[in-house]
Backbone as CSV, one residue per row, in Angstrom:
resi,resn,N_x,N_y,N_z,CA_x,CA_y,CA_z,C_x,C_y,C_z
1,GLY,-71.364,20.196,47.012,-71.110,20.289,45.605,-72.232,19.622,44.797
2,VAL,-72.278,19.926,43.534,-73.277,19.362,42.648,-72.613,18.583,41.562
3,LEU,-73.029,17.358,41.318,-72.506,16.489,40.273,-73.555,16.401,39.161
4,ILE,-73.197,16.827,37.967,-74.127,16.783,36.823,-73.628,15.758,35.849
5,CYS,-74.488,14.807,35.505,-74.141,13.735,34.544,-74.897,14.036,33.268
6,ARG,-74.151,14.053,32.147,-74.727,14.357,30.840,-74.329,13.305,29.845
7,HIS,-75.165,13.098,28.851,-74.841,12.169,27.776,-75.361,12.776,26.470
8,SER,-74.680,12.480,25.374,-75.066,13.051,24.083,-76.365,12.502,23.542
9,VAL,-76.777,11.318,24.050,-78.006,10.678,23.590,-79.089,10.826,24.661
10,ALA,-80.201,11.425,24.275,-81.293,11.626,25.241,-81.847,10.309,25.722
11,GLY,-82.195,10.235,26.934,-82.808,9.037,27.517,-81.839,7.965,27.929
12,THR,-80.554,8.258,27.823,-79.558,7.247,28.202,-79.661,6.886,29.645
13,PHE,-79.864,7.882,30.516,-79.998,7.632,31.954,-81.459,7.265,32.223
14,ASP,-81.752,5.976,32.149,-83.128,5.533,32.439,-83.301,5.367,33.917
15,LEU,-84.449,4.844,34.288,-84.749,4.691,35.738,-83.766,3.775,36.423
16,LYS,-83.334,2.713,35.698,-82.389,1.779,36.282,-81.025,2.431,36.551
17,SER,-80.617,3.268,35.554,-79.360,4.016,35.748,-79.449,4.998,36.864
18,LYS,-80.595,5.654,36.951,-80.801,6.656,38.006,-80.764,5.993,39.365
19,ALA,-81.387,4.766,39.461,-81.384,4.041,40.732,-79.954,3.677,41.153
20,ALA,-79.157,3.224,40.149,-77.786,2.874,40.453,-77.017,4.117,40.902
21,MET,-77.232,5.236,40.242,-76.577,6.487,40.645,-76.985,6.889,42.063
22,GLN,-78.252,6.629,42.365,-78.747,6.993,43.706,-78.038,6.181,44.770
23,ARG,-77.836,4.856,44.459,-77.136,3.991,45.415,-75.673,4.442,45.588
24,CYS,-75.096,4.983,44.543,-73.702,5.437,44.611,-73.548,6.838,45.149
25,ARG,-74.661,7.469,45.412,-74.622,8.888,45.826,-73.724,9.105,47.064
26,PRO,-73.804,8.290,48.120,-72.946,8.521,49.285,-71.469,8.461,48.907
27,LEU,-71.122,7.455,48.045,-69.710,7.355,47.650,-69.273,8.550,46.821
28,ILE,-70.158,9.006,45.936,-69.816,10.158,45.122,-69.676,11.388,45.974
29,SER,-70.585,11.538,46.940,-70.541,12.703,47.841,-69.236,12.707,48.629
30,GLN,-68.859,11.496,49.137,-67.633,11.421,49.898,-66.406,11.728,49.038
31,ALA,-66.440,11.251,47.749,-65.323,11.528,46.853,-65.189,13.037,46.604
32,LEU,-66.333,13.710,46.435,-66.292,15.133,46.222,-65.746,15.868,47.451
33,VAL,-66.171,15.403,48.632,-65.639,15.971,49.884,-64.131,15.794,49.994
34,ASN,-63.700,14.559,49.631,-62.231,14.292,49.698,-61.457,15.148,48.743
35,ILE,-62.002,15.335,47.562,-61.304,16.167,46.570,-61.208,17.608,47.066
36,ALA,-62.276,18.128,47.637,-62.250,19.482,48.164,-61.312,19.597,49.340
37,TYR,-61.337,18.564,50.195,-60.454,18.574,51.396,-58.973,18.550,50.971
38,ARG,-58.680,17.707,50.008,-57.286,17.601,49.531,-56.823,18.911,48.898
39,ALA,-57.745,19.573,48.214,-57.371,20.839,47.596,-57.084,21.855,48.651
40,ARG,-57.931,21.914,49.716,-57.673,22.846,50.813,-56.373,22.499,51.546
41,LEU,-56.171,21.197,51.757,-54.977,20.741,52.434,-53.729,21.134,51.670
42,GLN,-53.756,20.925,50.332,-52.628,21.276,49.498,-52.374,22.793,49.568
43,GLU,-53.426,23.581,49.601,-53.288,25.013,49.692,-52.602,25.388,51.023
44,GLN,-52.997,24.757,52.094,-52.380,25.001,53.386,-50.919,24.593,53.401
45,VAL,-50.621,23.463,52.768,-49.239,22.989,52.708,-48.397,23.986,51.901
46,ASP,-48.946,24.499,50.804,-48.222,25.452,50.000,-47.932,26.742,50.786
47,LEU,-48.937,27.198,51.550,-48.761,28.398,52.339,-47.714,28.193,53.430
48,LYS,-47.773,27.038,54.114,-46.807,26.751,55.154,-45.401,26.636,54.580
49,THR,-45.309,26.032,53.385,-43.998,25.896,52.754,-43.403,27.260,52.424
50,LEU,-44.230,28.150,51.916,-43.775,29.517,51.591,-43.345,30.256,52.852
51,ALA,-44.149,30.083,53.937,-43.809,30.732,55.189,-42.482,30.191,55.760
52,LEU,-42.302,28.862,55.642,-41.046,28.271,56.131,-39.848,28.738,55.301
53,GLN,-40.034,28.819,54.017,-38.933,29.301,53.161,-38.591,30.770,53.521
54,ALA,-39.630,31.579,53.726,-39.374,32.996,54.081,-38.661,33.084,55.433
55,SER,-39.086,32.236,56.397,-38.457,32.245,57.691,-37.020,31.810,57.609
56,GLU,-36.742,30.749,56.789,-35.355,30.305,56.599,-34.507,31.380,55.968
57,GLN,-35.074,32.092,55.004,-34.314,33.147,54.342,-34.014,34.276,55.299
58,ARG,-34.976,34.620,56.159,-34.720,35.658,57.174,-33.614,35.220,58.110
59,PHE,-33.636,33.944,58.518,-32.591,33.436,59.393,-31.236,33.533,58.721
60,ARG,-31.163,33.143,57.450,-29.901,33.175,56.743,-29.409,34.614,56.573
61,SER,-30.362,35.538,56.388,-29.996,36.942,56.239,-29.417,37.477,57.549
62,PHE,-30.084,37.179,58.659,-29.601,37.627,59.949,-28.250,37.003,60.293
63,ALA,-28.130,35.660,59.954,-26.873,34.965,60.240,-25.741,35.540,59.448
64,ALA,-26.022,35.930,58.183,-24.960,36.499,57.351,-24.489,37.832,57.867
65,MET,-25.386,38.586,58.526,-25.005,39.895,59.075,-24.417,39.822,60.481
66,ALA,-24.601,38.703,61.126,-24.127,38.567,62.511,-22.630,38.352,62.564
67,SER,-22.042,38.666,63.694,-20.606,38.410,63.893,-20.332,36.999,64.347
68,ASP,-21.392,36.307,64.741,-21.254,34.937,65.213,-21.736,33.959,64.134
69,TRP,-21.409,32.693,64.361,-21.891,31.593,63.534,-22.812,30.727,64.396
70,PHE,-23.758,30.091,63.737,-24.658,29.150,64.403,-24.404,27.778,63.770
71,TRP,-24.149,26.800,64.630,-23.755,25.484,64.109,-24.587,24.376,64.744
72,GLU,-24.539,23.222,64.098,-25.245,22.048,64.612,-24.463,20.813,64.204
73,THR,-24.418,19.849,65.115,-23.735,18.596,64.819,-24.744,17.428,64.894
74,ASP,-24.338,16.276,64.364,-25.144,15.076,64.567,-24.711,14.396,65.849
75,ALA,-25.239,13.212,66.103,-24.940,12.532,67.346,-23.484,12.120,67.462
76,GLU,-22.803,12.042,66.312,-21.354,11.687,66.318,-20.473,12.914,66.416
77,MET,-21.100,14.127,66.526,-20.421,15.387,66.650,-19.790,15.807,65.308
78,ARG,-20.339,15.333,64.188,-19.937,15.835,62.875,-20.857,17.001,62.504
79,PHE,-20.280,17.980,61.869,-21.081,19.200,61.547,-22.082,18.917,60.420
80,VAL,-23.327,19.356,60.657,-24.365,19.242,59.642,-24.894,20.609,59.231
81,ALA,-24.593,21.624,60.038,-25.010,22.994,59.727,-24.022,23.958,60.317
82,TYR,-23.750,25.055,59.598,-22.843,26.103,60.064,-23.238,27.383,59.321
83,ALA,-24.036,28.238,59.928,-24.555,29.426,59.247,-23.920,30.674,59.837
84,GLY,-23.556,31.605,58.955,-22.966,32.841,59.388,-22.118,33.451,58.280
85,PRO,-21.257,34.387,58.639,-20.403,35.043,57.618,-19.497,34.061,56.885
86,ASP,-19.293,34.278,55.614,-18.395,33.452,54.802,-16.945,33.701,55.225
87,ARG,-16.114,32.711,54.989,-14.703,32.852,55.172,-13.991,32.423,53.899
88,LYS,-13.024,33.180,53.447,-12.346,32.922,52.186,-13.357,32.805,51.043
89,GLY,-14.424,33.580,51.144,-15.414,33.576,50.066,-16.297,32.312,50.013
90,ARG,-16.257,31.521,51.046,-17.045,30.261,51.065,-17.837,30.181,52.361
91,PRO,-19.075,29.659,52.328,-19.784,29.377,53.568,-18.982,28.347,54.380
92,LEU,-18.929,28.539,55.685,-18.159,27.613,56.512,-18.665,26.185,56.441
93,ILE,-19.972,26.012,56.208,-20.508,24.637,56.162,-19.855,23.890,54.998
94,ASP,-19.504,24.570,53.942,-18.871,23.917,52.790,-17.471,23.413,53.174
95,ILE,-16.880,24.032,54.194,-15.547,23.676,54.619,-15.589,22.561,55.680
96,VAL,-16.586,22.592,56.557,-16.570,21.697,57.732,-17.638,20.612,57.653
97,ARG,-18.499,20.597,56.687,-19.579,19.614,56.635,-19.044,18.182,56.747
98,GLY,-19.638,17.439,57.668,-19.257,16.022,57.854,-17.987,15.824,58.649
99,LYS,-17.369,16.896,59.121,-16.110,16.785,59.848,-16.324,17.000,61.344
100,PHE,-15.364,16.535,62.110,-15.323,16.798,63.539,-14.621,18.138,63.761
101,ARG,-14.875,18.759,64.917,-14.211,19.988,65.251,-12.701,19.826,65.289
102,GLU,-12.296,18.685,65.786,-10.852,18.405,65.887,-10.164,18.314,64.528
103,ASP,-10.956,18.084,63.482,-10.355,17.934,62.147,-9.734,19.212,61.634
104,PHE,-10.222,20.355,62.081,-9.679,21.598,61.567,-9.092,22.476,62.680
105,ALA,-8.877,21.892,63.871,-8.169,22.603,64.966,-6.650,22.481,64.690
106,ALA,-5.923,23.521,65.071,-4.474,23.533,64.871,-3.835,22.440,65.704
107,ALA,-2.756,21.871,65.139,-2.119,20.747,65.829,-1.536,21.185,67.205
108,GLU,-0.987,22.392,67.255,-0.427,22.873,68.524,-1.525,23.080,69.563
109,ASP,-2.757,23.394,69.129,-3.835,23.519,70.041,-4.317,22.175,70.554
110,LEU,-4.407,21.199,69.631,-4.801,19.838,70.058,-3.784,19.233,71.006
111,ALA,-2.558,19.774,71.002,-1.527,19.229,71.879,-1.832,19.535,73.355
112,ASN,-2.728,20.516,73.569,-3.152,20.848,74.932,-4.208,19.830,75.380
113,ARG,-3.739,18.681,75.781,-4.664,17.568,76.068,-5.609,17.879,77.230
114,ALA,-5.114,18.596,78.229,-5.979,18.893,79.398,-7.230,19.672,78.950
115,LYS,-7.003,20.650,78.079,-8.144,21.494,77.618,-9.122,20.650,76.796
116,TRP,-8.589,19.849,75.870,-9.465,19.079,74.985,-10.131,17.932,75.757
117,ASP,-9.425,17.335,76.689,-10.032,16.257,77.491,-11.228,16.810,78.300
118,ALA,-11.075,17.991,78.838,-12.193,18.594,79.622,-13.374,18.825,78.695
119,TYR,-13.133,19.279,77.478,-14.185,19.491,76.489,-14.885,18.150,76.141
120,HIS,-14.082,17.143,75.881,-14.627,15.828,75.532,-15.421,15.228,76.666
121,ASP,-15.012,15.489,77.926,-15.765,14.991,79.061,-17.187,15.607,79.129
122,LEU,-17.261,16.895,78.841,-18.590,17.562,78.838,-19.466,16.986,77.731
123,ILE,-18.902,16.697,76.580,-19.658,16.106,75.466,-20.152,14.719,75.880
124,ALA,-19.268,13.940,76.460,-19.628,12.567,76.855,-20.746,12.560,77.851
125,ARG,-20.803,13.559,78.756,-21.857,13.672,79.748,-23.078,14.399,79.221
126,ARG,-23.039,14.809,77.925,-24.162,15.538,77.310,-24.491,16.806,78.086
127,GLU,-23.457,17.554,78.448,-23.658,18.774,79.208,-23.380,20.010,78.335
128,GLU,-23.950,21.112,78.749,-23.726,22.377,78.057,-22.269,22.837,78.295
129,PHE,-21.669,23.452,77.297,-20.364,24.064,77.530,-20.389,25.510,77.012
130,ARG,-19.509,26.318,77.579,-19.459,27.752,77.233,-18.000,28.223,77.053
131,ASP,-17.811,29.068,76.061,-16.540,29.801,75.849,-15.337,28.879,75.782
132,PHE,-15.501,27.776,75.034,-14.343,26.916,74.780,-13.563,27.541,73.648
133,GLU,-12.289,27.846,73.888,-11.467,28.582,72.913,-10.451,27.622,72.281
134,TYR,-10.328,27.686,70.981,-9.323,26.896,70.319,-8.901,27.586,69.037
135,ARG,-7.716,27.200,68.596,-7.131,27.803,67.404,-7.403,26.955,66.150
136,ILE,-7.754,27.621,65.057,-8.025,26.952,63.811,-6.739,26.740,63.048
137,ASP,-6.627,25.600,62.359,-5.479,25.358,61.482,-5.450,26.467,60.426
138,ALA,-4.293,27.074,60.267,-4.160,28.220,59.363,-4.511,27.848,57.912
139,GLN,-4.366,26.618,57.533,-4.650,26.225,56.152,-6.177,26.108,55.879
140,VAL,-6.964,26.134,56.945,-8.401,25.988,56.772,-9.053,27.324,56.407
141,ILE,-8.954,28.290,57.305,-9.510,29.630,57.052,-8.577,30.733,57.462
142,GLY,-7.302,30.425,57.487,-6.340,31.462,57.944,-6.089,31.320,59.418
143,ASN,-5.211,32.134,59.919,-4.843,32.079,61.354,-6.002,32.665,62.153
144,SER,-6.783,31.811,62.795,-7.992,32.277,63.517,-8.144,31.545,64.861
145,TRP,-8.793,32.252,65.756,-9.202,31.684,67.060,-10.701,31.766,67.189
146,PHE,-11.346,30.672,67.633,-12.783,30.665,67.844,-13.086,30.400,69.311
147,SER,-14.169,31.028,69.781,-14.753,30.721,71.096,-16.121,30.137,70.844
148,ILE,-16.399,28.966,71.373,-17.668,28.298,71.075,-18.443,27.950,72.324
149,SER,-19.757,27.910,72.187,-20.653,27.499,73.256,-21.695,26.624,72.632
150,GLY,-22.126,25.584,73.336,-23.120,24.644,72.765,-23.961,23.941,73.814
151,LYS,-25.136,23.473,73.351,-26.037,22.716,74.205,-26.454,21.458,73.456
152,PRO,-26.628,20.350,74.186,-27.103,19.118,73.518,-28.591,19.246,73.164
153,HIS,-29.004,18.546,72.115,-30.445,18.503,71.843,-30.845,17.047,71.630
154,PHE,-32.076,16.754,71.981,-32.567,15.383,72.021,-33.895,15.260,71.248
155,GLY,-34.185,14.057,70.788,-35.411,13.782,70.061,-36.570,13.585,71.049
156,PRO,-37.803,13.434,70.526,-38.977,13.235,71.365,-38.869,11.998,72.265
157,ASP,-38.096,11.029,71.795,-37.914,9.808,72.582,-36.735,9.900,73.544
158,GLY,-36.111,11.055,73.608,-34.977,11.255,74.500,-33.639,10.892,73.935
159,ALA,-33.628,10.439,72.685,-32.359,10.048,72.051,-31.505,11.306,71.773
160,PHE,-30.236,11.141,72.020,-29.274,12.255,71.791,-29.094,12.457,70.290
161,LEU,-29.284,13.679,69.825,-29.220,14.001,68.405,-27.988,14.778,68.033
162,GLY,-27.294,15.362,69.012,-26.128,16.172,68.705,-26.095,17.414,69.543
163,TYR,-25.347,18.417,69.062,-25.200,19.683,69.748,-25.539,20.837,68.812
164,ARG,-26.059,21.908,69.380,-26.293,23.148,68.680,-25.610,24.275,69.471
165,GLY,-25.059,25.238,68.766,-24.437,26.315,69.499,-23.952,27.436,68.602
166,THR,-23.075,28.260,69.149,-22.572,29.461,68.438,-21.056,29.455,68.476
167,SER,-20.460,30.113,67.497,-19.027,30.351,67.475,-18.797,31.840,67.212
168,LYS,-17.769,32.371,67.839,-17.364,33.739,67.539,-15.872,33.830,67.335
169,ASP,-15.473,34.670,66.438,-14.071,34.868,66.109,-13.429,35.780,67.147
170,ILE,-12.446,35.270,67.871,-11.762,36.011,68.922,-10.309,36.285,68.525
171,SER,-10.036,36.219,67.220,-8.664,36.397,66.753,-8.058,37.727,67.144
172,ALA,-8.868,38.808,67.095,-8.377,40.140,67.443,-7.984,40.204,68.901
173,ARG,-8.800,39.612,69.768,-8.478,39.608,71.181,-7.217,38.786,71.457
174,LYS,-7.083,37.690,70.778,-5.907,36.845,70.964,-4.644,37.594,70.501
175,ALA,-4.779,38.372,69.445,-3.615,39.174,68.974,-3.222,40.208,69.998
176,ILE,-4.242,40.827,70.635,-3.944,41.804,71.707,-3.281,41.130,72.891
177,ASP,-3.795,39.936,73.227,-3.167,39.177,74.338,-1.696,38.890,74.032
178,ALA,-1.457,38.497,72.775,-0.052,38.189,72.395,0.826,39.413,72.490
179,GLU,0.255,40.578,72.119,1.015,41.829,72.172,1.329,42.189,73.645
180,LEU,0.328,42.018,74.487,0.542,42.307,75.888,1.586,41.382,76.518
181,ARG,1.569,40.103,76.128,2.588,39.173,76.619,3.965,39.600,76.144
182,SER,4.017,40.101,74.891,5.289,40.584,74.391,5.810,41.735,75.233
183,HIS,4.931,42.684,75.576,5.343,43.784,76.435,5.768,43.278,77.813
184,ARG,5.035,42.322,78.312,5.350,41.772,79.639,6.737,41.135,79.603
185,ASP,7.013,40.349,78.526,8.315,39.722,78.447,9.412,40.773,78.345
186,HIS,9.120,41.848,77.622,10.113,42.954,77.505,10.385,43.570,78.858
187,LEU,9.306,43.776,79.622,9.486,44.354,80.942,10.220,43.449,81.901
188,ASP,9.965,42.129,81.745,10.678,41.187,82.600,12.167,41.154,82.227
189,THR,12.442,41.305,80.932,13.824,41.254,80.485,14.544,42.579,80.784
190,HIS,13.803,43.729,80.761,14.366,45.033,81.012,13.626,45.687,82.169
191,PRO,13.953,45.303,83.385,13.200,45.789,84.556,13.203,47.299,84.734
192,ASP,14.167,47.984,84.127,14.202,49.459,84.280,13.310,50.164,83.242
193,ALA,12.730,49.425,82.298,11.902,50.062,81.267,10.657,50.664,81.921
194,GLY,10.340,51.862,81.534,9.138,52.519,82.029,9.336,53.283,83.318
195,ARG,10.553,53.353,83.837,10.774,54.059,85.114,11.457,55.416,84.882
196,GLY,11.621,55.785,83.640,12.277,57.046,83.359,13.768,56.944,83.353
197,GLU,14.352,55.708,83.512,15.788,55.491,83.417,16.209,55.493,81.949
198,PRO,17.417,55.107,81.672,17.909,55.174,80.284,16.924,54.532,79.309
199,MET,16.730,55.212,78.174,15.781,54.777,77.178,16.331,53.528,76.478
200,THR,15.384,52.648,76.085,15.754,51.534,75.243,15.303,51.887,73.825
201,THR,15.687,51.047,72.872,15.343,51.332,71.461,13.881,51.178,71.206
202,THR,13.122,50.521,72.136,11.689,50.318,71.923,10.885,51.461,72.487
203,GLN,11.465,52.343,73.234,10.777,53.461,73.799,10.669,54.639,72.826
204,PRO,9.569,55.380,72.885,9.438,56.551,72.002,10.455,57.614,72.388
205,ARG,10.929,58.341,71.414,11.871,59.431,71.659,11.106,60.764,71.581
206,GLY,10.763,61.287,72.707,10.004,62.539,72.736,9.430,62.745,74.112
207,GLY,9.263,63.988,74.532,8.835,64.274,75.890,7.479,63.662,76.236
208,VAL,6.414,64.095,75.567,5.081,63.638,75.887,4.939,62.166,75.550
209,ALA,5.457,61.746,74.375,5.347,60.347,73.998,6.053,59.447,74.975
210,ARG,7.271,59.908,75.423,8.005,59.070,76.355,7.285,59.000,77.704
211,ASP,6.751,60.130,78.152,6.015,60.114,79.435,4.814,59.178,79.343
212,THR,4.103,59.198,78.205,2.951,58.316,78.008,3.361,56.869,78.037
213,TRP,4.512,56.544,77.355,5.046,55.211,77.352,5.368,54.763,78.754
214,ASN,5.994,55.592,79.546,6.387,55.242,80.896,5.131,54.896,81.765
215,VAL,4.080,55.768,81.596,2.846,55.498,82.389,2.243,54.172,81.971
216,LEU,2.133,53.921,80.654,1.516,52.692,80.167,2.282,51.462,80.618
217,THR,3.597,51.474,80.545,4.326,50.304,80.927,4.247,50.033,82.416
218,ARG,4.173,51.137,83.191,4.003,50.915,84.677,2.644,50.314,84.951
219,GLU,1.594,50.761,84.220,0.237,50.282,84.477,0.024,48.869,83.912
220,LEU,0.645,48.585,82.781,0.411,47.294,82.153,1.171,46.184,82.826
221,LYS,2.324,46.484,83.399,3.184,45.440,83.958,2.449,44.592,84.966
222,PRO,1.744,45.154,85.983,1.033,44.264,86.944,-0.179,43.616,86.307
223,VAL,-0.757,44.224,85.254,-1.989,43.674,84.698,-1.743,42.425,83.874
224,VAL,-0.684,42.449,83.085,-0.429,41.359,82.137,0.364,40.236,82.712
225,ARG,0.782,40.346,83.946,1.562,39.224,84.558,0.598,38.033,84.759
């Protein structure tokens, strides 16, 4: 770069002033270099910031379209991130931020101590877990079932930072399971159902429909036991 010094009065920069400027030249040169370097550095920071914002927006867009949620906890297992489809018109993170998973699990699900103790043991050992299923309290986001998988993550110094993982809504599958159990209970209560014997009130009234019902009940009975 070039530094030009000007004054409104001619002759102001005499030989003494020029000598002083010459002695300061290395400092001035370094200052100019620093200014240019900081400008380039700021430009790179701005570009990286824009790229990071674009990447974050892409992630949020993909997460919003996905059927799964992506979550993260701190070292105490409190939620700090939960990205994915909204529930009840709200992002899930607004509902669960700062809470433990147990805070919004249904009371009847938490009563299954064997299941939750096994989950807590994996967390205590900092191990990966997969397909842990639990029921959500209906007052939180409605009657829902989630299946979750997670892995621990650690800092550069090896310190445990929490878990990251995914959740998926398995409510539809659980509803089907409940329906199959209902059919199983009906078959256990009415052993002649599905064998072509006297019809019950739950059987279809019609030739083809009744035959189809008989076949289905015969096939489902050993499967759902």
